[in-house]
C-alpha positions as CSV (number, residue, x, y, z in Angstrom):
1,M,-75.6,104.6,-143.1
2,A,-76.7,106.5,-140.0
3,R,-79.7,107.8,-141.8
4,S,-80.6,104.3,-143.0
5,K,-80.5,103.0,-139.4
6,N,-82.7,106.0,-138.3
7,D,-85.3,105.3,-141.0
8,G,-85.3,101.6,-140.2
9,M,-86.0,102.2,-136.5
10,C,-88.7,104.7,-137.3
11,K,-90.4,101.9,-139.3
12,V,-90.1,99.7,-136.3
13,T,-91.8,102.3,-134.1
14,V,-94.7,102.6,-136.5
15,L,-95.1,98.8,-136.7
16,C,-95.0,98.4,-132.9
17,K,-97.8,100.9,-132.5
18,Q,-99.9,99.2,-135.1
19,A,-99.3,95.8,-133.5
20,T,-100.1,96.9,-129.9
21,E,-103.1,94.6,-129.4
22,K,-101.3,91.5,-130.8
23,A,-98.2,92.3,-128.7
24,K,-100.4,92.7,-125.7
25,G,-101.9,89.2,-126.3
26,Y,-98.4,87.6,-126.3
27,Y,-97.5,89.7,-123.2
28,Q,-100.5,88.3,-121.3
29,Q,-99.8,84.8,-122.4
30,D,-96.2,85.2,-121.2
31,G,-96.6,86.6,-117.7
32,G,-100.1,87.9,-117.2
33,A,-99.4,91.6,-117.7
34,E,-102.0,93.8,-119.4
35,H,-99.9,96.4,-121.3
36,T,-97.0,96.7,-123.7
37,L,-95.1,99.2,-121.5
38,Y,-94.1,101.8,-124.1
39,M,-92.0,99.6,-126.3
40,A,-92.5,101.8,-129.3
41,D,-91.7,105.0,-127.4
42,L,-88.4,103.4,-126.1
43,I,-87.4,102.4,-129.6
44,R,-88.3,105.9,-130.9
45,G,-86.1,107.4,-128.2
46,S,-83.1,105.5,-129.4
47,D,-83.5,105.9,-133.1
48,D,-82.8,109.7,-132.9
49,W,-79.3,108.8,-131.7
50,A,-78.4,106.8,-134.8
51,D,-77.2,109.9,-136.8
52,K,-75.7,111.7,-133.8
53,I,-72.9,109.2,-132.9
54,H,-69.7,110.7,-134.3
55,G,-66.1,111.4,-133.4
56,L,-64.3,114.7,-132.9
57,T,-61.7,116.7,-134.8
58,V,-58.7,117.4,-132.6
59,P,-56.6,120.6,-133.1
60,A,-53.3,119.7,-134.7
61,D,-50.4,121.4,-136.6
62,L,-50.7,121.5,-140.3
63,P,-50.4,119.4,-142.5
64,H,-51.6,116.9,-139.9
65,Q,-55.3,116.1,-139.2
66,V,-56.4,114.3,-136.1
67,Q,-59.9,112.8,-135.7
68,T,-61.5,110.3,-133.3
69,L,-63.9,107.7,-134.5
70,H,-66.5,105.7,-132.7
71,D,-66.9,102.2,-134.1
72,P,-69.5,99.7,-133.0
73,I,-68.1,97.4,-130.4
74,G,-69.2,94.3,-132.3
75,V,-71.7,91.7,-131.1
76,A,-73.8,92.6,-128.0
77,G,-75.1,89.7,-125.9
78,Q,-78.1,90.6,-123.9
79,I,-80.0,88.6,-121.2
80,I,-83.4,89.8,-120.0
81,P,-85.7,88.7,-117.1
82,W,-89.3,87.6,-117.1
83,N,-91.0,90.6,-115.3
84,F,-91.1,93.1,-118.2
85,P,-90.3,91.1,-121.3
86,L,-91.2,93.7,-123.9
87,L,-89.9,96.7,-121.9
88,M,-86.6,94.9,-121.3
89,F,-86.4,93.8,-125.0
90,A,-86.7,97.4,-126.2
91,W,-84.4,98.8,-123.5
92,K,-81.7,96.4,-124.5
93,I,-81.9,96.1,-128.3
94,A,-82.8,99.7,-129.3
95,P,-79.6,101.5,-128.1
96,A,-77.4,98.6,-129.4
97,L,-79.0,98.7,-132.9
98,A,-78.8,102.5,-133.0
99,C,-75.0,102.3,-132.3
100,G,-74.5,99.8,-135.1
101,K,-74.1,96.6,-133.1
102,S,-75.4,93.1,-133.9
103,V,-77.4,91.6,-131.0
104,V,-78.0,88.1,-129.6
105,L,-80.7,88.4,-126.9
106,K,-81.7,85.6,-124.6
107,T,-85.3,85.8,-123.2
108,A,-86.3,84.5,-119.8
109,E,-87.4,80.9,-120.2
110,Q,-90.8,81.8,-118.6
111,T,-91.6,84.6,-121.1
112,P,-90.2,84.0,-124.6
113,L,-93.3,84.8,-126.8
114,S,-93.4,88.6,-126.6
115,A,-89.7,89.1,-127.4
116,L,-89.9,86.6,-130.3
117,Y,-92.9,88.5,-131.7
118,A,-91.1,91.8,-131.3
119,A,-88.1,90.5,-133.2
120,K,-90.4,89.4,-136.0
121,L,-91.7,93.0,-136.2
122,L,-88.2,94.4,-136.5
123,H,-87.3,91.9,-139.3
124,G,-90.6,93.0,-141.0
125,A,-89.4,96.6,-140.9
126,G,-86.4,95.6,-143.0
127,L,-83.8,94.8,-140.3
128,P,-81.0,92.8,-142.1
129,E,-80.8,89.1,-141.4
130,G,-78.5,88.3,-138.6
131,V,-78.4,91.7,-137.0
132,L,-81.0,90.8,-134.3
133,N,-81.1,87.2,-133.0
134,V,-83.4,86.1,-130.2
135,I,-82.8,82.8,-128.4
136,S,-84.8,81.1,-125.7
137,G,-83.5,78.7,-123.1
138,F,-82.4,78.2,-119.5
139,G,-79.8,80.2,-117.7
140,P,-77.3,77.4,-117.0
141,T,-77.2,76.4,-120.7
142,A,-78.2,79.1,-123.1
143,G,-77.4,82.0,-120.7
144,A,-74.0,80.6,-119.8
145,A,-73.1,79.9,-123.4
146,L,-73.9,83.5,-124.3
147,A,-72.0,85.0,-121.4
148,S,-68.9,82.9,-122.1
149,H,-68.9,83.0,-125.9
150,M,-65.7,84.4,-127.4
151,D,-67.5,86.1,-130.3
152,V,-69.7,88.2,-127.9
153,D,-67.9,91.5,-127.4
154,K,-70.3,93.2,-124.9
155,L,-72.7,91.7,-122.4
156,A,-75.8,93.3,-120.7
157,F,-77.7,91.4,-118.1
158,T,-80.8,92.2,-116.0
159,G,-81.8,89.8,-113.2
160,S,-80.9,88.7,-109.8
161,T,-77.7,89.5,-107.9
162,D,-76.7,85.9,-107.6
163,T,-77.1,85.2,-111.3
164,G,-75.3,88.5,-112.1
165,E,-72.2,87.3,-110.2
166,I,-72.2,84.1,-112.3
167,V,-72.6,86.1,-115.5
168,L,-69.7,88.4,-114.6
169,E,-67.5,85.4,-113.8
170,L,-68.3,83.7,-117.0
171,A,-67.5,86.8,-119.1
172,A,-64.3,87.4,-117.2
173,R,-63.1,83.8,-117.6
174,R,-63.1,83.9,-121.4
175,N,-62.4,87.2,-123.3
176,L,-62.8,89.7,-120.5
177,K,-65.7,91.3,-122.3
178,P,-67.2,94.4,-120.7
179,V,-70.4,93.7,-118.8
180,T,-73.3,95.9,-117.8
181,L,-75.4,94.6,-114.8
182,E,-78.8,95.7,-113.6
183,L,-79.5,93.6,-110.5
184,G,-82.4,93.2,-108.1
185,G,-82.4,94.7,-104.7
186,K,-84.4,94.6,-101.4
187,S,-85.4,97.6,-99.4
188,P,-88.3,98.8,-97.3
189,F,-90.9,101.3,-98.6
190,I,-90.9,104.0,-96.0
191,V,-93.5,106.8,-96.0
192,C,-92.6,109.7,-93.7
193,E,-95.2,111.6,-91.7
194,D,-95.0,114.7,-93.9
195,A,-95.0,112.8,-97.2
196,D,-97.6,113.3,-100.0
197,V,-99.8,110.2,-99.3
198,D,-101.4,110.2,-102.8
199,Q,-97.9,110.1,-104.4
200,A,-96.7,107.5,-102.0
201,V,-99.7,105.2,-102.9
202,E,-98.9,105.7,-106.6
203,L,-95.2,104.8,-106.1
204,A,-96.1,101.8,-103.9
205,Q,-98.2,100.3,-106.7
206,L,-95.0,99.6,-108.7
207,T,-93.0,97.9,-105.9
208,G,-94.2,94.3,-106.6
209,P,-93.2,93.6,-110.3
210,L,-90.0,95.6,-110.4
211,G,-86.5,94.1,-110.2
212,T,-85.5,96.6,-107.5
213,P,-88.7,96.8,-105.5
214,S,-89.5,97.8,-102.0
215,R,-89.9,94.2,-100.8
216,R,-92.2,95.0,-97.9
217,A,-94.9,96.6,-100.0
218,F,-96.5,94.2,-102.5
219,E,-99.4,94.0,-104.9
220,Q,-101.1,90.6,-104.5
221,G,-100.9,88.3,-107.5
222,P,-99.6,84.9,-108.7
223,Q,-96.0,84.1,-109.0
224,I,-94.5,83.7,-112.4
225,D,-93.6,80.0,-112.1
226,N,-93.2,77.1,-109.6
227,E,-89.6,78.1,-108.9
228,Q,-90.6,81.6,-107.6
229,F,-93.5,80.0,-105.8
230,E,-91.4,77.6,-103.9
231,K,-88.7,80.3,-103.2
232,I,-91.2,82.5,-101.4
233,L,-92.7,79.6,-99.4
234,K,-89.1,78.7,-98.4
235,C,-88.5,82.2,-97.2
236,I,-91.6,82.1,-95.1
237,R,-90.6,78.8,-93.6
238,S,-87.1,80.1,-92.9
239,G,-88.5,83.1,-91.1
240,I,-90.7,81.0,-88.9
241,K,-87.7,78.7,-88.1
242,S,-85.6,81.7,-87.2
243,G,-88.2,82.9,-84.6
244,A,-90.7,84.9,-86.5
245,T,-94.4,84.7,-85.5
246,L,-96.8,84.1,-88.3
247,E,-99.9,86.3,-87.9
248,T,-101.8,85.3,-91.1
249,G,-101.3,83.3,-94.3
250,G,-98.1,81.5,-95.0
251,G,-99.2,78.9,-97.5
252,Q,-100.7,78.3,-100.9
253,L,-103.9,80.0,-101.8
254,G,-106.3,77.6,-103.5
255,S,-105.4,74.5,-105.3
256,K,-104.6,75.9,-108.7
257,G,-101.9,78.4,-109.9
258,Y,-99.0,79.9,-108.1
259,Y,-101.0,82.0,-105.6
260,I,-99.7,82.5,-102.0
261,Q,-101.9,83.7,-99.2
262,P,-101.5,87.3,-98.0
263,T,-98.9,86.8,-95.3
264,S,-97.8,88.9,-92.4
265,G,-95.8,88.2,-89.3
266,E,-93.8,89.7,-86.4
267,K,-90.2,89.5,-85.2
268,L,-88.9,89.2,-88.8
269,T,-85.2,89.7,-89.4
């Protein structure tokens, strides 16, 4: 059984590498990214564990024999964000499948295409019907239904802290399923005087699109949707109302898309 899982995930890895360009197209349609972010490598890293999950034999007096067994927990519910749809897809489903779980994964409503395409690849590699299920929808409906469903035995969520609190409450209110949360954070990107500047620049390039970025070091680009666009403009207006001085920017850039002017100010809190 473990060998069968291992072989199946190896096939998925090969298919993912062969379909890189097509996956990249869906990725770009979804959120504007230009790469597939090592999805095949992440799946390959998990498939090696499929035949290494086993129990232990515990010393006992004859004629008794004592062993521990690791059984799959059941159905894993997984909710991923919009910033890295393929990376998050692989991160979530690969370990779960390697451990023998069935998966119900909800994509972010902004970026459903790449995860749906990736699921099609897995089914093409021979994954049994019903083992991997991908759904799309909004958080208050599809996400809430998944988090509170009595037949979901484990939940993994990546997203904002506010939504994570809701997910945790929904899971606890029903069957007290275990929940894994990976939540966003805010922190400054500080470069000390004796730091390696080249390395600091390389690290700073990743601060914008991550879920746990240094929120005061950004790469300029459009927002994912109108909700994020309005959220940032609201933060700017709130800062000005609280006494900040706007030095430059502060509004929409151009008349199309979700672009915001490069913005800086003083006396921010």
